[in-house]
N, C-alpha and C positions, 0 to 999 in steps of 0.2 A: 504494499499500500505505501504510505509515504515514506518508506525506505528505499522505495525502487529506484530514486534518482540518487546518482553518485557522483562523487568528484574524485578523479583518477589522480593520486600523488604518488610518483615513482611507482612502485609494485604495490601499494596499498590503495583499496578503494573505499573512500571514506563516504558515508550516506550523507546526504545534504543536510537532513534534520538532525543527525548527531552534530554536525559542524556548526548549525545554527543555534543548537541548543547551548554549546559552551560558550559561544560568542554572546547570547542572552544573559548568560550568567556573569560576564565580565562587564556588561552594559551599567548596571546600578553602581558598581564601584567607580568607574570612569566618571560618571554623572556626579555622584556625591563627592567625589575627591576634585573633581574639577570646579565644583560649587564652592567647595570649602577654600580652595586655592584663590578663585577669582572673586569671592565673596565681598571682600572689602571694596571692590571697584563697582560691585552692584547695589550696595546697601543705599538705600533712598536718604538715609540720615546719618550723621557722625554718631558713634557708639555712646557720646555724652549727651545727645540731643534730646531733649524733653518734648514730650507730646501731650501730656496731660497729667492726671492725677495718677497717684501710685496704684499699680495692679489695674490699670484701665482695661475694661473688657475689649476683646477684638472687636473691630468694626471700622469703617470708614478706611482711611489710608493705612492704619495701622492693623494689619492683617492678623498679628498675633498679640495685639494690646501693647500695655506697658507693663515694666517691671517695678521693683520697689520704689526706684526714683523717678517713675513716670517716662523712663526712656523707652524707645521703640525696641521690643523683643526682636522683631524680624531684622532690623539691620543690626543688633547684636549678635544674632543668630548667624547671618551671614559674615561678620567679621570675626567670630570666634572658634572658627574651625581649624584655619591653615596652620596656626602655631603647634595645635596638638598633632595634626596629620604629618608635618614636617619632622617634629621631635620621634613620634611613634615609628615613622617609617625609617629614619636615621638610626634609631637604636635597634629595629629588626633587622636591617641590613648588616649593621656592624655584628651583632651577635651571631647571625647566621653565617656570615662569611669567617669570621674568627673561628667559630665552632667547626666547621668544614674543615679548615685547615687543621686544626688541633686534632680533630676525630680523624682524618686521614693519616696524620704523623702518628697517632696513637697505634691504629690498626698496623702500621708497619714497623713500629717500635714497641714492643710490650711494655718496657718500663714506663714510658711515657704515659701508655694507657693506664697502669696500675696508679699514677699520680692524678690522672683526670677523673678516674673513679672516686678516689679520695676527695678531691677537691669538690665534686658533685655531692657527694654524701655531706661533707662539711656544710655546702651552700644551701641543702634542703634543711640544715637545721635553722638556718637564719633567713627568713622569707624575704623575697625583695622587698617588699613594702617597709618592713621594719629596718632594713637595711638603708633605703632612701630616708626614712625618718630620721635616723642617726646621724646620718652623714648630712642631710640638708640642714638639720637643725645645729649640727656643731660648726658647719661652714656655710651658712646661708648667702654668703657673697658668690659661692660658686656658681649660682644661677643655672641655667640650662645645661652648659657644659658638665657640670657637676653631676646633673640628673642622668645625663646620657652616660657618663663615666661610670656611675655606681651600678646603673642599670645593666650596662655591658658586663660588668664585673660580676654582677650577681646572676644574670642569666646565662653567661658562657658555659660554665662547667657542665650543667646538665645536658644542654644542647649538644655539646662536644661529646659527650656519653652516647647519646643517640646516633650521631655521626659514626663514632668509632664502631658502635654496633653493626651499623650499616656497612661501614668500609671494610668490617673484618673477613667478609666472606668475597668480596670483590678482591682483597688483598692476597687472597690464597688462590687466585685464578692463574691460568697459565701465562698470559701475557704479561702480569705482574712478576711473576717468577722468573720470566725470559728477560724482563727488563733489568731485575736486579743481577742475573747472571752476565748481562753485557757490561755491567759495572755502572749504570747509569745513576746519577747521584739523587738523593730523596727528593729535591725540588722538582727534578725532572718527571719522577715517578708520581709524585701528587699532582702535580698540575697538568700533565700530558696524558697520564694513563688512568689516575683513580678518580679525581675530581668529575672528570666527563661522565663517568659511570655513576654518579651519586645526584645527577640532576633531579630525580624524582623526589629524593629525600630532601634536596636542597629546596624546591618549591614547595614542598609541604611545611618544612620549618620554618620558611620565610613568612608563609600565612599565619601559622602558629604565633611566631614569635611578634608579628605585627599586633594581633590581638592582644597578647600579654603586654606588649608595650602601649597600646592605647589604655590599658586598664592603669598600668603604673603611671603614665602620665597623667591620666586624667584624675587619679587619685592624689598625686602629687599638687595637681593644680586646684583640686577641690580644697586641700589644706593650704594652699596657698604658699606652698615652698619654693618653687622657683618664681623669684621676683621678676624675671626677665619676660616671663608668658603674658604678664599685664593683667588688667581687670577685665578685659573683653574676650572670655573664652568660655566654652560650653561648660566646663567644670565649675568655675565660678559661678557662672549664671545659675545653675542648678543651687548651688549653696546659699546664694545672696536672695534667691525668691523663693526658697523652701517656705518660708514664713506665710506667704501668700498664695499658695497652692489653690485654696478653696476659693480665692477672689478673682485669680486668672491663671487657671490650670495650665495655659500655654506657655507661661514664663519659666515653668519647671519641665514639663513634659516634653516640650519642643527640643532643648538642648540635650534631655537625657535619652531621646529617640535618635538624635542626630550621632550621638557618641556610639549608641549599639549599633544603628545602620551602618555607620562607617566601618566600625571594626568587621561586623559580621560579613558586610558586601565585599570587603577586600580579602578577606578569608575565603569566602566563596569563590570569588574570581580567580584567586591564585591557584586553588584546588582544580577550577574548571580549565584553566590555562593549562596546567600540567596535564590533565586528561586530554586536552586538544593536541598537545605537542606529541604524546605519545600515539595518537591516532593518526598523525602525519606519516 
């Protein structure tokens, strides 16, 4: 029926409907991410522009009403996502990339693998949120770079353990043994032989790390730890407007949904992209 039409790519014939399916899964993340990045240019008012009374109901030109100071919620929603998105994406890329390198090296060097396992076990005893609280409260002037640093340090050991487990089977393959027998150095084996065969694991972990990073960044912003994020972000909107949720629910629900939709849609998009690449 619908699967009869197909697109021929190399030696594999991929149904058109399946190809459309994973593209449709990517579209929401692209739209939400683009809206978060371009939001400040699209906002009808400045973030500190007053439109009426506190927690004004939606109506007229104020689609989502007003916040606790009578500012336009829609404008704040458009301006409050890009910082969270960039921080979460940076943390996810750094954690996944560093963990992929460490895990690959651990699969080839058992001693390093043992140290990574110990570091992962130790990291599980100290939750990332607690580590961020301890670090940011001790050095509040570190701002966003400090948040990125502690998030990467806290998240890399466990992720590296995942990569080490995935890479262990590849490390025992014949082409890896042949590269070792040829006398190839560790960097060549990792980058040219091992990592290309961990693409699926990399894509999966990248999506998961982004969701975790959004959770950490939103929590830190909710607690107003990194001062460089400013006052106009989704997490701070939730915190400041919680007292008026019965007066104007949109002031709290809109940023809460934005955080959840961005994290989930990016994770779904990354997973769908991985499935789409495997189908090609």
